[in-house]
C-alpha beads as a LAMMPS data file, in Angstrom:
LAMMPS data file: protein, C-alpha beads

265 atoms
264 bonds

1 atom types
1 bond types

-500.0 500.0 xlo xhi
-500.0 500.0 ylo yhi
-500.0 500.0 zlo zhi

Masses

1 110.0

Atoms # bond

1 1 1 -126.955 93.894 108.893
2 1 1 -127.457 97.632 109.298
3 1 1 -129.471 97.159 112.466
4 1 1 -126.772 94.948 114.008
5 1 1 -124.116 97.521 113.204
6 1 1 -126.287 100.218 114.709
7 1 1 -126.664 98.235 117.915
8 1 1 -122.915 97.636 118.134
9 1 1 -122.206 101.335 117.660
10 1 1 -123.976 102.108 120.926
11 1 1 -121.611 99.968 122.954
12 1 1 -118.553 101.279 121.109
13 1 1 -118.964 104.960 121.998
14 1 1 -116.549 106.537 124.497
15 1 1 -117.146 109.067 127.267
16 1 1 -116.667 112.013 124.879
17 1 1 -119.864 111.102 123.048
18 1 1 -123.013 112.486 124.714
19 1 1 -125.044 109.778 126.395
20 1 1 -128.219 111.481 125.151
21 1 1 -128.501 113.991 122.322
22 1 1 -132.008 115.112 121.404
23 1 1 -132.656 117.601 118.600
24 1 1 -135.906 119.344 117.666
25 1 1 -137.881 116.447 119.096
26 1 1 -141.620 116.442 118.401
27 1 1 -144.128 113.896 119.698
28 1 1 -147.771 114.129 118.649
29 1 1 -150.646 111.944 119.841
30 1 1 -153.925 111.676 117.939
31 1 1 -155.106 113.836 115.067
32 1 1 -157.683 116.483 114.262
33 1 1 -159.702 117.672 117.239
34 1 1 -157.935 115.205 119.567
35 1 1 -154.395 116.056 118.421
36 1 1 -152.035 116.642 121.337
37 1 1 -148.503 117.927 120.782
38 1 1 -146.742 116.528 123.853
39 1 1 -143.261 117.612 122.718
40 1 1 -142.866 120.649 120.475
41 1 1 -139.188 120.753 119.502
42 1 1 -137.131 119.662 122.494
43 1 1 -133.349 120.072 122.438
44 1 1 -131.402 118.318 125.182
45 1 1 -127.874 116.956 125.609
46 1 1 -126.766 114.801 128.537
47 1 1 -123.081 113.993 128.932
48 1 1 -121.818 110.526 129.791
49 1 1 -121.735 110.040 133.568
50 1 1 -124.044 112.989 134.226
51 1 1 -127.062 112.840 136.529
52 1 1 -129.829 115.045 135.137
53 1 1 -133.276 115.621 136.601
54 1 1 -136.197 116.719 134.430
55 1 1 -138.974 118.698 136.081
56 1 1 -142.140 120.332 134.843
57 1 1 -145.822 120.782 135.658
58 1 1 -148.288 118.030 134.862
59 1 1 -148.684 117.683 131.101
60 1 1 -145.359 119.359 130.327
61 1 1 -144.092 116.311 128.404
62 1 1 -141.401 115.130 130.811
63 1 1 -142.469 111.468 130.962
64 1 1 -143.060 111.444 127.202
65 1 1 -139.525 112.717 126.691
66 1 1 -138.131 109.946 128.893
67 1 1 -140.140 107.301 127.033
68 1 1 -138.921 108.507 123.637
69 1 1 -135.310 108.646 124.838
70 1 1 -135.752 105.100 126.179
71 1 1 -137.077 103.855 122.820
72 1 1 -140.383 102.946 124.468
73 1 1 -142.162 105.345 122.097
74 1 1 -141.161 106.661 118.681
75 1 1 -140.696 110.325 117.871
76 1 1 -143.014 112.058 115.417
77 1 1 -140.036 114.058 114.143
78 1 1 -136.614 115.186 115.285
79 1 1 -133.605 113.142 116.331
80 1 1 -132.707 111.049 119.357
81 1 1 -129.146 109.754 119.651
82 1 1 -128.113 107.416 122.442
83 1 1 -124.311 107.210 122.752
84 1 1 -124.146 108.415 119.164
85 1 1 -126.592 105.896 117.704
86 1 1 -129.549 107.519 115.947
87 1 1 -132.687 105.713 117.123
88 1 1 -134.442 106.680 113.911
89 1 1 -131.960 104.580 111.972
90 1 1 -132.387 101.397 114.015
91 1 1 -134.782 98.584 113.186
92 1 1 -136.982 96.783 115.689
93 1 1 -134.376 94.142 116.547
94 1 1 -131.663 96.723 117.137
95 1 1 -133.992 98.847 119.286
96 1 1 -134.843 95.784 121.355
97 1 1 -131.138 95.071 121.888
98 1 1 -130.496 98.697 122.795
99 1 1 -133.240 98.685 125.440
100 1 1 -132.054 95.342 126.790
101 1 1 -128.306 95.884 126.800
102 1 1 -127.667 99.631 126.993
103 1 1 -130.615 101.009 128.991
104 1 1 -131.898 100.401 132.500
105 1 1 -135.392 101.482 133.532
106 1 1 -136.757 102.405 136.971
107 1 1 -140.495 103.120 137.073
108 1 1 -142.753 104.770 139.638
109 1 1 -144.902 101.664 140.042
110 1 1 -141.948 99.204 140.291
111 1 1 -143.276 96.835 137.563
112 1 1 -142.334 93.694 139.487
113 1 1 -143.987 90.372 138.684
114 1 1 -146.054 89.447 141.759
115 1 1 -145.407 85.703 141.596
116 1 1 -141.611 86.034 141.407
117 1 1 -139.228 86.532 144.316
118 1 1 -136.960 89.552 144.639
119 1 1 -134.086 87.468 143.250
120 1 1 -136.157 86.243 140.310
121 1 1 -137.462 89.731 139.511
122 1 1 -133.951 91.202 139.579
123 1 1 -132.641 88.327 137.429
124 1 1 -135.391 88.717 134.819
125 1 1 -133.345 90.834 132.336
126 1 1 -130.814 88.012 132.102
127 1 1 -133.551 85.517 131.286
128 1 1 -134.988 87.795 128.614
129 1 1 -131.517 88.331 127.126
130 1 1 -130.819 84.570 127.314
131 1 1 -127.689 85.254 129.334
132 1 1 -128.233 82.824 132.183
133 1 1 -125.356 81.460 134.233
134 1 1 -123.772 81.398 137.694
135 1 1 -121.919 84.700 137.195
136 1 1 -125.149 86.618 136.569
137 1 1 -126.831 84.786 139.452
138 1 1 -123.981 85.922 141.704
139 1 1 -124.217 89.470 140.337
140 1 1 -127.955 89.507 141.073
141 1 1 -127.326 88.560 144.696
142 1 1 -124.545 91.128 144.957
143 1 1 -126.811 93.871 143.602
144 1 1 -129.611 92.954 145.990
145 1 1 -127.129 93.100 148.845
146 1 1 -125.867 96.454 147.598
147 1 1 -129.383 97.917 147.655
148 1 1 -129.900 96.628 151.204
149 1 1 -131.896 93.481 150.483
150 1 1 -129.495 90.754 151.592
151 1 1 -131.648 88.087 153.228
152 1 1 -134.772 89.269 151.412
153 1 1 -134.032 87.580 148.087
154 1 1 -136.724 84.932 148.569
155 1 1 -139.574 87.340 149.306
156 1 1 -142.259 88.110 146.714
157 1 1 -143.322 91.760 146.173
158 1 1 -146.348 91.484 148.476
159 1 1 -143.927 90.691 151.304
160 1 1 -141.781 93.761 150.624
161 1 1 -142.345 97.424 151.430
162 1 1 -142.682 99.973 148.651
163 1 1 -139.105 101.137 149.203
164 1 1 -137.843 97.560 149.085
165 1 1 -139.731 96.915 145.856
166 1 1 -138.202 99.989 144.275
167 1 1 -134.744 98.819 145.354
168 1 1 -135.427 95.483 143.663
169 1 1 -136.293 97.410 140.495
170 1 1 -133.000 99.334 140.728
171 1 1 -131.063 96.070 141.096
172 1 1 -132.949 94.747 138.064
173 1 1 -132.140 97.883 136.073
174 1 1 -128.414 97.513 136.833
175 1 1 -128.081 93.773 136.231
176 1 1 -126.765 93.922 132.659
177 1 1 -124.549 96.959 133.404
178 1 1 -126.436 99.555 131.317
179 1 1 -124.657 102.778 130.446
180 1 1 -127.850 104.842 130.732
181 1 1 -130.425 104.550 133.534
182 1 1 -133.818 106.212 133.029
183 1 1 -135.926 106.756 136.148
184 1 1 -139.545 107.946 135.892
185 1 1 -140.754 109.383 139.233
186 1 1 -138.727 106.773 141.163
187 1 1 -139.792 108.182 144.559
188 1 1 -143.376 109.038 143.612
189 1 1 -144.949 106.154 145.561
190 1 1 -142.563 106.171 148.514
191 1 1 -142.451 107.808 151.925
192 1 1 -139.660 110.274 152.640
193 1 1 -137.331 107.724 154.269
194 1 1 -137.664 105.142 151.494
195 1 1 -137.412 107.890 148.888
196 1 1 -134.156 109.132 150.375
197 1 1 -132.707 105.610 150.188
198 1 1 -133.655 105.304 146.522
199 1 1 -132.162 108.709 145.703
200 1 1 -128.937 107.754 147.465
201 1 1 -128.749 104.632 145.300
202 1 1 -129.356 106.547 142.066
203 1 1 -126.723 109.094 143.046
204 1 1 -124.239 106.287 143.661
205 1 1 -125.069 104.751 140.275
206 1 1 -123.918 107.974 138.612
207 1 1 -121.084 109.084 140.872
208 1 1 -119.627 105.742 141.945
209 1 1 -120.454 103.506 138.973
210 1 1 -120.022 106.192 136.307
211 1 1 -123.412 105.529 134.709
212 1 1 -125.546 108.240 133.164
213 1 1 -128.844 108.802 134.982
214 1 1 -131.813 110.798 133.671
215 1 1 -134.620 111.124 136.196
216 1 1 -138.082 112.620 135.840
217 1 1 -139.460 113.974 139.103
218 1 1 -141.920 116.525 140.454
219 1 1 -140.040 116.809 143.775
220 1 1 -137.399 119.570 144.166
221 1 1 -135.781 117.550 146.945
222 1 1 -135.331 114.589 144.612
223 1 1 -134.130 116.800 141.757
224 1 1 -131.519 118.373 144.032
225 1 1 -129.340 115.242 143.868
226 1 1 -128.770 115.925 140.165
227 1 1 -125.829 117.719 138.604
228 1 1 -128.388 119.927 136.880
229 1 1 -132.144 120.219 136.612
230 1 1 -133.859 120.789 133.258
231 1 1 -137.324 122.369 133.248
232 1 1 -139.979 121.489 130.681
233 1 1 -143.162 123.427 130.071
234 1 1 -145.687 123.118 127.271
235 1 1 -143.561 120.512 125.521
236 1 1 -140.339 122.557 125.417
237 1 1 -137.182 122.941 127.483
238 1 1 -137.497 126.438 128.939
239 1 1 -134.665 126.688 131.489
240 1 1 -132.307 124.782 133.741
241 1 1 -130.558 125.218 137.085
242 1 1 -127.730 123.494 138.945
243 1 1 -128.653 120.751 141.398
244 1 1 -127.394 120.510 144.947
245 1 1 -130.015 122.591 146.751
246 1 1 -133.684 121.686 147.141
247 1 1 -134.460 125.322 147.927
248 1 1 -132.635 126.532 144.841
249 1 1 -134.396 124.000 142.622
250 1 1 -137.792 124.929 144.101
251 1 1 -137.178 128.645 143.532
252 1 1 -136.141 128.020 139.913
253 1 1 -139.195 125.820 139.388
254 1 1 -141.557 128.475 140.703
255 1 1 -139.889 131.155 138.564
256 1 1 -140.360 128.943 135.523
257 1 1 -144.055 128.417 136.326
258 1 1 -144.599 132.138 136.846
259 1 1 -143.032 133.090 133.508
260 1 1 -145.075 133.875 130.425
261 1 1 -146.532 130.842 128.579
262 1 1 -144.420 129.350 125.820
263 1 1 -145.845 130.517 122.459
264 1 1 -147.269 127.861 120.151
265 1 1 -145.217 126.932 117.092

Bonds

1 1 1 2
2 1 2 3
3 1 3 4
4 1 4 5
5 1 5 6
6 1 6 7
7 1 7 8
8 1 8 9
9 1 9 10
10 1 10 11
11 1 11 12
12 1 12 13
13 1 13 14
14 1 14 15
15 1 15 16
16 1 16 17
17 1 17 18
18 1 18 19
19 1 19 20
20 1 20 21
21 1 21 22
22 1 22 23
23 1 23 24
24 1 24 25
25 1 25 26
26 1 26 27
27 1 27 28
28 1 28 29
29 1 29 30
30 1 30 31
31 1 31 32
32 1 32 33
33 1 33 34
34 1 34 35
35 1 35 36
36 1 36 37
37 1 37 38
38 1 38 39
39 1 39 40
40 1 40 41
41 1 41 42
42 1 42 43
43 1 43 44
44 1 44 45
45 1 45 46
46 1 46 47
47 1 47 48
48 1 48 49
49 1 49 50
50 1 50 51
51 1 51 52
52 1 52 53
53 1 53 54
54 1 54 55
55 1 55 56
56 1 56 57
57 1 57 58
58 1 58 59
59 1 59 60
60 1 60 61
61 1 61 62
62 1 62 63
63 1 63 64
64 1 64 65
65 1 65 66
66 1 66 67
67 1 67 68
68 1 68 69
69 1 69 70
70 1 70 71
71 1 71 72
72 1 72 73
73 1 73 74
74 1 74 75
75 1 75 76
76 1 76 77
77 1 77 78
78 1 78 79
79 1 79 80
80 1 80 81
81 1 81 82
82 1 82 83
83 1 83 84
84 1 84 85
85 1 85 86
86 1 86 87
87 1 87 88
88 1 88 89
89 1 89 90
90 1 90 91
91 1 91 92
92 1 92 93
93 1 93 94
94 1 94 95
95 1 95 96
96 1 96 97
97 1 97 98
98 1 98 99
99 1 99 100
100 1 100 101
101 1 101 102
102 1 102 103
103 1 103 104
104 1 104 105
105 1 105 106
106 1 106 107
107 1 107 108
108 1 108 109
109 1 109 110
110 1 110 111
111 1 111 112
112 1 112 113
113 1 113 114
114 1 114 115
115 1 115 116
116 1 116 117
117 1 117 118
118 1 118 119
119 1 119 120
120 1 120 121
121 1 121 122
122 1 122 123
123 1 123 124
124 1 124 125
125 1 125 126
126 1 126 127
127 1 127 128
128 1 128 129
129 1 129 130
130 1 130 131
131 1 131 132
132 1 132 133
133 1 133 134
134 1 134 135
135 1 135 136
136 1 136 137
137 1 137 138
138 1 138 139
139 1 139 140
140 1 140 141
141 1 141 142
142 1 142 143
143 1 143 144
144 1 144 145
145 1 145 146
146 1 146 147
147 1 147 148
148 1 148 149
149 1 149 150
150 1 150 151
151 1 151 152
152 1 152 153
153 1 153 154
154 1 154 155
155 1 155 156
156 1 156 157
157 1 157 158
158 1 158 159
159 1 159 160
160 1 160 161
161 1 161 162
162 1 162 163
163 1 163 164
164 1 164 165
165 1 165 166
166 1 166 167
167 1 167 168
168 1 168 169
169 1 169 170
170 1 170 171
171 1 171 172
172 1 172 173
173 1 173 174
174 1 174 175
175 1 175 176
176 1 176 177
177 1 177 178
178 1 178 179
179 1 179 180
180 1 180 181
181 1 181 182
182 1 182 183
183 1 183 184
184 1 184 185
185 1 185 186
186 1 186 187
187 1 187 188
188 1 188 189
189 1 189 190
190 1 190 191
191 1 191 192
192 1 192 193
193 1 193 194
194 1 194 195
195 1 195 196
196 1 196 197
197 1 197 198
198 1 198 199
199 1 199 200
200 1 200 201
201 1 201 202
202 1 202 203
203 1 203 204
204 1 204 205
205 1 205 206
206 1 206 207
207 1 207 208
208 1 208 209
209 1 209 210
210 1 210 211
211 1 211 212
212 1 212 213
213 1 213 214
214 1 214 215
215 1 215 216
216 1 216 217
217 1 217 218
218 1 218 219
219 1 219 220
220 1 220 221
221 1 221 222
222 1 222 223
223 1 223 224
224 1 224 225
225 1 225 226
226 1 226 227
227 1 227 228
228 1 228 229
229 1 229 230
230 1 230 231
231 1 231 232
232 1 232 233
233 1 233 234
234 1 234 235
235 1 235 236
236 1 236 237
237 1 237 238
238 1 238 239
239 1 239 240
240 1 240 241
241 1 241 242
242 1 242 243
243 1 243 244
244 1 244 245
245 1 245 246
246 1 246 247
247 1 247 248
248 1 248 249
249 1 249 250
250 1 250 251
251 1 251 252
252 1 252 253
253 1 253 254
254 1 254 255
255 1 255 256
256 1 256 257
257 1 257 258
258 1 258 259
259 1 259 260
260 1 260 261
261 1 261 262
262 1 262 263
263 1 263 264
264 1 264 265
């Protein structure tokens, strides 16, 4: 019963509750000589409806942070609260419901099933949640039209461009109306034109739909669509800067890289 209550508490939170609240988050892989401390005490708060980009050099822990926030990996220590619900206090069933009903995921490599059409791939979350019906079918078609894929619903991924495949994945992520969308390098495999289309969609998800979006990216131009950009280095949040300007984000990123290394411990 506790896990069901925990799952319900996620949906019940209002806009005054932070969408993401991370405290002293540590994530360690391996042990002994192969021990890697990917996150070393991260603190991060994201307000409901905010669009936040996370940047950092390779190995800084940014994708690990996104995976822990998305309940795809468990923290070694520290707290992660999603809309007020402490992930550490949820059982496996409640975590599954949270991922399915409260979170939407957009990945760099699209993660579409090659044998399914665009419509079937976008509809997949409904099948997994056992929420089939004409209303969700109609919503799937509406979302595909919204992301510019009207008339392409019957095409399998091999018949779609990379940008089109990523737009299918965005439609899929939005199908069950998640409050929090997590995007891991969503433009990493796209050309500049397709990437711009995807960024426009993610911006609309936050500013038009009122969803919270947290995006990991290495691209200052992509990060510039965010309300603010958070910089990670050596497993810690070291600084942040407002979004809005690719040049400003790039300058802040280079300043962060040029700063002294973050001390261990």
